Biopython code that builds the backbone (N, CA, C, O; Angstrom):
import numpy as np
from Bio.PDB.StructureBuilder import StructureBuilder

atoms = [
    (1, "MET", "N", (155.551, 39.258, 85.352)),
    (1, "MET", "CA", (155.716, 38.412, 86.667)),
    (1, "MET", "C", (155.998, 37.559, 86.153)),
    (1, "MET", "O", (155.910, 37.614, 84.926)),
    (2, "SER", "N", (156.472, 36.347, 86.759)),
    (2, "SER", "CA", (156.840, 34.672, 85.899)),
    (2, "SER", "C", (156.300, 34.099, 86.872)),
    (2, "SER", "O", (156.250, 34.605, 87.993)),
    (3, "GLU", "N", (155.713, 32.698, 86.498)),
    (3, "GLU", "CA", (154.995, 31.805, 87.581)),
    (3, "GLU", "C", (155.418, 31.738, 88.999)),
    (3, "GLU", "O", (154.675, 31.769, 89.979)),
    (4, "GLN", "N", (157.429, 31.591, 88.969)),
    (4, "GLN", "CA", (157.975, 32.209, 89.963)),
    (4, "GLN", "C", (157.680, 32.584, 91.061)),
    (4, "GLN", "O", (157.625, 32.093, 92.188)),
    (5, "GLU", "N", (157.414, 33.928, 90.400)),
    (5, "GLU", "CA", (157.121, 34.799, 91.196)),
    (5, "GLU", "C", (155.951, 35.182, 91.793)),
    (5, "GLU", "O", (155.910, 35.812, 92.850)),
    (6, "LEU", "N", (154.445, 34.624, 90.795)),
    (6, "LEU", "CA", (153.577, 34.511, 91.612)),
    (6, "LEU", "C", (153.206, 33.027, 91.984)),
    (6, "LEU", "O", (152.013, 32.725, 91.969)),
    (7, "ILE", "N", (153.878, 32.349, 92.223)),
    (7, "ILE", "CA", (154.202, 31.466, 93.443)),
    (7, "ILE", "C", (154.638, 32.261, 94.779)),
    (7, "ILE", "O", (154.039, 32.211, 95.853)),
    (8, "TYR", "N", (155.370, 32.728, 94.598)),
    (8, "TYR", "CA", (156.077, 33.242, 96.008)),
    (8, "TYR", "C", (155.596, 34.289, 96.164)),
    (8, "TYR", "O", (155.689, 34.321, 97.391)),
    (9, "ILE", "N", (154.873, 35.742, 95.756)),
    (9, "ILE", "CA", (153.445, 36.079, 96.449)),
    (9, "ILE", "C", (152.625, 35.438, 96.913)),
    (9, "ILE", "O", (152.213, 35.598, 98.062)),
    (10, "SER", "N", (152.065, 34.266, 95.826)),
    (10, "SER", "CA", (150.931, 33.484, 96.816)),
    (10, "SER", "C", (151.570, 33.545, 98.239)),
    (10, "SER", "O", (151.497, 34.429, 99.092)),
    (11, "VAL", "N", (152.193, 32.390, 98.242)),
    (11, "VAL", "CA", (152.967, 31.818, 99.552)),
    (11, "VAL", "C", (152.924, 33.116, 100.565)),
    (11, "VAL", "O", (152.213, 33.282, 101.557)),
    (12, "ILE", "N", (153.898, 33.964, 100.001)),
    (12, "ILE", "CA", (153.688, 35.006, 101.053)),
    (12, "ILE", "C", (152.125, 35.455, 101.306)),
    (12, "ILE", "O", (151.907, 35.238, 102.498)),
    (13, "MET", "N", (151.025, 35.956, 100.719)),
    (13, "MET", "CA", (149.775, 36.441, 101.094)),
    (13, "MET", "C", (149.300, 35.497, 101.948)),
    (13, "MET", "O", (148.639, 35.813, 102.936)),
    (14, "GLN", "N", (149.638, 34.055, 101.599)),
    (14, "GLN", "CA", (148.701, 33.010, 102.715)),
    (14, "GLN", "C", (149.132, 32.956, 103.487)),
    (14, "GLN", "O", (148.538, 32.784, 104.551)),
    (15, "LEU", "N", (150.797, 33.108, 103.354)),
    (15, "LEU", "CA", (151.411, 33.016, 105.058)),
    (15, "LEU", "C", (150.971, 34.152, 106.302)),
    (15, "LEU", "O", (150.696, 33.891, 107.474)),
    (16, "VAL", "N", (151.007, 35.485, 105.625)),
    (16, "VAL", "CA", (150.450, 36.987, 106.007)),
    (16, "VAL", "C", (149.093, 36.409, 106.683)),
    (16, "VAL", "O", (149.002, 36.058, 107.859)),
    (17, "VAL", "N", (147.846, 36.370, 105.522)),
    (17, "VAL", "CA", (147.026, 36.456, 106.459)),
    (17, "VAL", "C", (146.042, 35.477, 107.026)),
    (17, "VAL", "O", (144.856, 35.562, 107.343)),
    (18, "GLU", "N", (147.361, 34.062, 107.057)),
    (18, "GLU", "CA", (146.601, 33.370, 108.320)),
    (18, "GLU", "C", (147.281, 33.444, 109.909)),
    (18, "GLU", "O", (147.001, 32.790, 110.914)),
    (19, "GLY", "N", (148.419, 34.662, 109.655)),
    (19, "GLY", "CA", (148.685, 34.880, 110.850)),
    (19, "GLY", "C", (150.416, 34.187, 111.169)),
    (19, "GLY", "O", (150.835, 34.162, 112.326)),
    (20, "LYS", "N", (151.208, 33.710, 110.095)),
    (20, "LYS", "CA", (152.118, 33.077, 110.303)),
    (20, "LYS", "C", (153.164, 33.661, 109.352)),
    (20, "LYS", "O", (153.927, 33.042, 108.609)),
    (21, "ALA", "N", (153.053, 34.870, 109.513)),
    (21, "ALA", "CA", (154.300, 35.843, 109.193)),
    (21, "ALA", "C", (154.240, 36.845, 108.653)),
    (21, "ALA", "O", (153.552, 37.057, 107.655)),
    (22, "GLN", "N", (154.947, 37.638, 109.214)),
    (22, "GLN", "CA", (154.930, 38.969, 110.079)),
    (22, "GLN", "C", (156.081, 40.352, 108.530)),
    (22, "GLN", "O", (156.762, 39.859, 107.631)),
    (23, "LEU", "N", (155.997, 41.129, 108.629)),
    (23, "LEU", "CA", (156.074, 41.951, 107.470)),
    (23, "LEU", "C", (157.057, 43.432, 107.829)),
    (23, "LEU", "O", (157.494, 44.378, 107.174)),
    (24, "SER", "N", (157.087, 42.997, 109.196)),
    (24, "SER", "CA", (157.759, 44.243, 109.450)),
    (24, "SER", "C", (159.324, 44.001, 109.033)),
    (24, "SER", "O", (160.142, 44.651, 108.381)),
    (25, "ASN", "N", (159.340, 42.998, 109.588)),
    (25, "ASN", "CA", (161.288, 42.773, 109.056)),
    (25, "ASN", "C", (161.322, 43.358, 107.548)),
    (25, "ASN", "O", (162.130, 44.287, 107.533)),
    (26, "LEU", "N", (160.838, 43.189, 106.487)),
    (26, "LEU", "CA", (161.183, 43.495, 105.123)),
    (26, "LEU", "C", (161.728, 44.921, 104.976)),
    (26, "LEU", "O", (161.852, 45.573, 106.013)),
    (27, "SER", "N", (162.125, 45.574, 103.610)),
    (27, "SER", "CA", (162.320, 46.811, 103.354)),
    (27, "SER", "C", (160.300, 46.965, 103.384)),
    (27, "SER", "O", (159.264, 46.300, 103.360)),
    (28, "PRO", "N", (160.859, 48.407, 103.453)),
    (28, "PRO", "CA", (159.479, 49.587, 103.278)),
    (28, "PRO", "C", (158.480, 48.720, 101.373)),
    (28, "PRO", "O", (157.436, 48.082, 101.244)),
    (29, "GLY", "N", (159.523, 49.191, 100.357)),
    (29, "GLY", "CA", (159.148, 49.179, 98.824)),
    (29, "GLY", "C", (158.852, 47.384, 99.365)),
    (29, "GLY", "O", (157.643, 47.204, 99.220)),
    (30, "ILE", "N", (159.434, 46.239, 99.841)),
    (30, "ILE", "CA", (159.026, 45.405, 99.587)),
    (30, "ILE", "C", (157.479, 45.426, 100.531)),
    (30, "ILE", "O", (156.350, 45.185, 100.103)),
    (31, "GLN", "N", (157.816, 45.730, 101.662)),
    (31, "GLN", "CA", (156.633, 45.300, 103.069)),
    (31, "GLN", "C", (155.801, 45.977, 102.311)),
    (31, "GLN", "O", (154.921, 45.158, 102.046)),
    (32, "SER", "N", (155.387, 47.557, 101.499)),
    (32, "SER", "CA", (154.432, 48.032, 101.242)),
    (32, "SER", "C", (153.401, 47.410, 99.969)),
    (32, "SER", "O", (152.172, 47.334, 99.959)),
    (33, "PHE", "N", (154.600, 46.922, 98.707)),
    (33, "PHE", "CA", (154.251, 46.047, 97.918)),
    (33, "PHE", "C", (152.774, 44.714, 98.752)),
    (33, "PHE", "O", (151.574, 44.537, 98.546)),
    (34, "LEU", "N", (153.865, 44.069, 99.726)),
    (34, "LEU", "CA", (152.973, 42.707, 100.230)),
    (34, "LEU", "C", (151.477, 42.789, 100.793)),
    (34, "LEU", "O", (150.523, 42.029, 100.962)),
    (35, "GLU", "N", (151.984, 44.880, 101.099)),
    (35, "GLU", "CA", (150.578, 44.624, 102.349)),
    (35, "GLU", "C", (149.490, 45.466, 101.136)),
    (35, "GLU", "O", (148.341, 45.556, 101.568)),
    (36, "GLY", "N", (149.597, 45.786, 100.395)),
    (36, "GLY", "CA", (149.087, 46.259, 99.760)),
    (36, "GLY", "C", (148.266, 45.194, 98.553)),
    (36, "GLY", "O", (147.037, 45.130, 98.555)),
    (37, "ALA", "N", (148.768, 44.715, 97.956)),
    (37, "ALA", "CA", (148.136, 42.664, 97.693)),
    (37, "ALA", "C", (147.089, 41.838, 98.968)),
    (37, "ALA", "O", (146.015, 41.237, 98.993)),
    (38, "VAL", "N", (147.871, 42.136, 99.675)),
    (38, "VAL", "CA", (146.913, 40.870, 101.342)),
    (38, "VAL", "C", (145.854, 42.541, 101.151)),
    (38, "VAL", "O", (144.987, 42.277, 100.318)),
    (39, "ASP", "N", (145.728, 43.691, 101.524)),
    (39, "ASP", "CA", (144.483, 44.262, 101.756)),
    (39, "ASP", "C", (143.722, 44.442, 100.650)),
    (39, "ASP", "O", (142.703, 45.128, 100.721)),
    (40, "ASN", "N", (143.992, 44.035, 99.849)),
    (40, "ASN", "CA", (143.468, 43.757, 98.341)),
    (40, "ASN", "C", (142.389, 42.704, 98.740)),
    (40, "ASN", "O", (141.181, 42.798, 98.961)),
    (41, "TYR", "N", (143.134, 41.827, 98.748)),
    (41, "TYR", "CA", (142.689, 39.975, 99.102)),
    (41, "TYR", "C", (141.104, 40.810, 99.896)),
    (41, "TYR", "O", (140.011, 41.219, 99.503)),
    (42, "LEU", "N", (141.740, 40.725, 100.982)),
    (42, "LEU", "CA", (140.532, 41.130, 102.438)),
    (42, "LEU", "C", (139.791, 41.658, 102.099)),
    (42, "LEU", "O", (138.673, 41.146, 102.025)),
    (43, "ALA", "N", (140.042, 43.114, 101.669)),
    (43, "ALA", "CA", (139.050, 44.017, 100.688)),
    (43, "ALA", "C", (137.271, 42.970, 100.297)),
    (43, "ALA", "O", (136.113, 43.128, 100.682)),
    (44, "ASP", "N", (138.105, 41.740, 99.170)),
    (44, "ASP", "CA", (137.390, 41.602, 98.630)),
    (44, "ASP", "C", (137.605, 39.802, 98.080)),
    (44, "ASP", "O", (137.762, 39.401, 96.926)),
    (45, "PRO", "N", (137.548, 39.088, 99.206)),
    (45, "PRO", "CA", (138.643, 37.676, 98.446)),
    (45, "PRO", "C", (138.164, 37.092, 97.516)),
    (45, "PRO", "O", (138.773, 36.187, 96.946)),
    (46, "GLU", "N", (136.391, 37.682, 97.002)),
    (46, "GLU", "CA", (135.847, 36.859, 96.180)),
    (46, "GLU", "C", (136.065, 37.326, 94.596)),
    (46, "GLU", "O", (135.692, 36.878, 93.512)),
    (47, "ASP", "N", (136.891, 38.494, 95.045)),
    (47, "ASP", "CA", (137.218, 39.199, 93.323)),
    (47, "ASP", "C", (137.954, 38.086, 92.510)),
    (47, "ASP", "O", (139.060, 37.826, 92.983)),
    (48, "GLU", "N", (137.622, 37.391, 91.440)),
    (48, "GLU", "CA", (138.531, 36.680, 90.374)),
    (48, "GLU", "C", (140.098, 36.754, 90.367)),
    (48, "GLU", "O", (140.858, 35.811, 90.144)),
    (49, "GLN", "N", (140.579, 38.584, 90.768)),
    (49, "GLN", "CA", (142.148, 38.381, 90.130)),
    (49, "GLN", "C", (142.275, 37.938, 91.788)),
    (49, "GLN", "O", (142.762, 36.855, 92.114)),
    (50, "ASN", "N", (141.742, 38.979, 92.827)),
    (50, "ASN", "CA", (142.638, 38.468, 94.189)),
    (50, "ASN", "C", (142.463, 37.060, 94.928)),
    (50, "ASN", "O", (143.411, 36.453, 95.426)),
    (51, "PHE", "N", (140.997, 36.565, 94.940)),
    (51, "PHE", "CA", (141.335, 34.765, 94.442)),
    (51, "PHE", "C", (142.390, 34.224, 94.057)),
    (51, "PHE", "O", (143.395, 33.836, 94.651)),
    (52, "THR", "N", (142.038, 34.230, 92.880)),
    (52, "THR", "CA", (143.486, 33.642, 91.898)),
    (52, "THR", "C", (144.875, 33.978, 92.228)),
    (52, "THR", "O", (145.820, 33.235, 91.961)),
    (53, "LEU", "N", (144.984, 35.200, 92.859)),
    (53, "LEU", "CA", (146.345, 35.678, 93.417)),
    (53, "LEU", "C", (145.890, 34.355, 94.282)),
    (53, "LEU", "O", (145.659, 33.192, 93.954)),
    (54, "TYR", "N", (145.863, 35.166, 95.724)),
    (54, "TYR", "CA", (146.188, 34.589, 96.192)),
    (54, "TYR", "C", (145.762, 32.672, 97.075)),
    (54, "TYR", "O", (145.810, 32.214, 98.217)),
    (55, "HIS", "N", (145.282, 32.008, 95.327)),
    (55, "HIS", "CA", (144.947, 30.562, 95.698)),
    (55, "HIS", "C", (146.069, 30.187, 94.535)),
    (55, "HIS", "O", (145.849, 29.152, 93.906)),
    (56, "TYR", "N", (147.155, 30.887, 94.231)),
    (56, "TYR", "CA", (147.435, 30.722, 92.825)),
    (56, "TYR", "C", (148.655, 28.981, 93.101)),
    (56, "TYR", "O", (148.746, 27.981, 92.388)),
    (57, "ALA", "N", (149.228, 29.269, 94.162)),
    (57, "ALA", "CA", (150.106, 28.637, 95.184)),
    (57, "ALA", "C", (149.787, 26.966, 95.173)),
    (57, "ALA", "O", (150.329, 26.034, 94.579)),
    (58, "THR", "N", (148.753, 27.034, 96.028)),
    (58, "THR", "CA", (147.549, 26.330, 95.515)),
    (58, "THR", "C", (147.140, 25.328, 94.579)),
    (58, "THR", "O", (146.897, 24.126, 94.683)),
    (59, "GLY", "N", (147.127, 26.466, 93.277)),
    (59, "GLY", "CA", (146.514, 25.068, 92.165)),
    (59, "GLY", "C", (148.039, 24.327, 91.711)),
    (59, "GLY", "O", (148.333, 23.178, 91.381)),
    (60, "VAL", "N", (148.974, 25.823, 91.903)),
    (60, "VAL", "CA", (150.377, 25.004, 91.244)),
    (60, "VAL", "C", (150.696, 23.928, 92.002)),
    (60, "VAL", "O", (151.054, 23.027, 91.244)),
    (61, "PHE", "N", (150.752, 23.470, 93.540)),
    (61, "PHE", "CA", (151.170, 22.339, 93.625)),
    (61, "PHE", "C", (149.988, 21.790, 94.572)),
    (61, "PHE", "O", (150.152, 21.273, 95.677)),
    (62, "ASN", "N", (148.628, 22.034, 93.841)),
    (62, "ASN", "CA", (147.579, 20.795, 93.593)),
    (62, "ASN", "C", (146.660, 20.537, 92.925)),
    (62, "ASN", "O", (145.479, 20.364, 93.227)),
    (63, "PRO", "N", (147.262, 20.494, 91.821)),
    (63, "PRO", "CA", (146.203, 20.583, 90.534)),
    (63, "PRO", "C", (145.335, 20.000, 90.750)),
    (63, "PRO", "O", (144.847, 19.758, 89.646)),
    (64, "ASN", "N", (144.650, 19.491, 91.609)),
    (64, "ASN", "CA", (143.379, 19.242, 91.721)),
    (64, "ASN", "C", (142.431, 19.189, 92.803)),
    (64, "ASN", "O", (141.397, 18.613, 93.141)),
    (65, "LYS", "N", (143.212, 20.005, 93.166)),
    (65, "LYS", "CA", (142.195, 21.184, 94.227)),
    (65, "LYS", "C", (142.563, 20.982, 95.508)),
    (65, "LYS", "O", (142.594, 21.900, 96.328)),
    (66, "GLU", "N", (142.864, 19.793, 95.772)),
    (66, "GLU", "CA", (142.939, 19.768, 96.997)),
    (66, "GLU", "C", (143.507, 20.622, 98.047)),
    (66, "GLU", "O", (144.729, 20.729, 97.941)),
    (67, "GLY", "N", (142.899, 21.371, 99.197)),
    (67, "GLY", "CA", (143.605, 22.173, 99.931)),
    (67, "GLY", "C", (143.410, 23.811, 99.797)),
    (67, "GLY", "O", (144.030, 24.784, 100.226)),
    (68, "MET", "N", (142.299, 23.629, 99.030)),
    (68, "MET", "CA", (141.621, 24.954, 98.710)),
    (68, "MET", "C", (140.367, 25.613, 99.746)),
    (68, "MET", "O", (139.195, 25.287, 99.933)),
    (69, "HIS", "N", (141.126, 26.551, 100.228)),
    (69, "HIS", "CA", (140.005, 26.715, 101.491)),
    (69, "HIS", "C", (138.752, 27.210, 100.297)),
    (69, "HIS", "O", (137.613, 27.484, 100.675)),
]
sb = StructureBuilder()
sb.init_structure("model")
sb.init_model(0)
sb.init_chain("A")
sb.init_seg("    ")
for serial, (resi, resn, name, xyz) in enumerate(atoms, 1):
    if name == "N":
        sb.init_residue(resn, " ", resi, " ")
    sb.init_atom(name, np.array(xyz, "f"), 0.0, 1.0, " ", f" {name:<3s}", serial, name[0])
structure = sb.get_structure()
């Protein structure tokens, strides 16, 4: 997966988790993929892989860790 793709997934995950985006209008395959990523994150947000994917875009756009929750 490219860095650009990771950024997109991270941003979408953040929007979905924060309740600012709905996946219902997306194609079933994309919806399933993103729901799986969000479900994995919500099941264990402290897991290193889940944490890294969720916060990836924040780290790219805020290299000094500003804005991280």
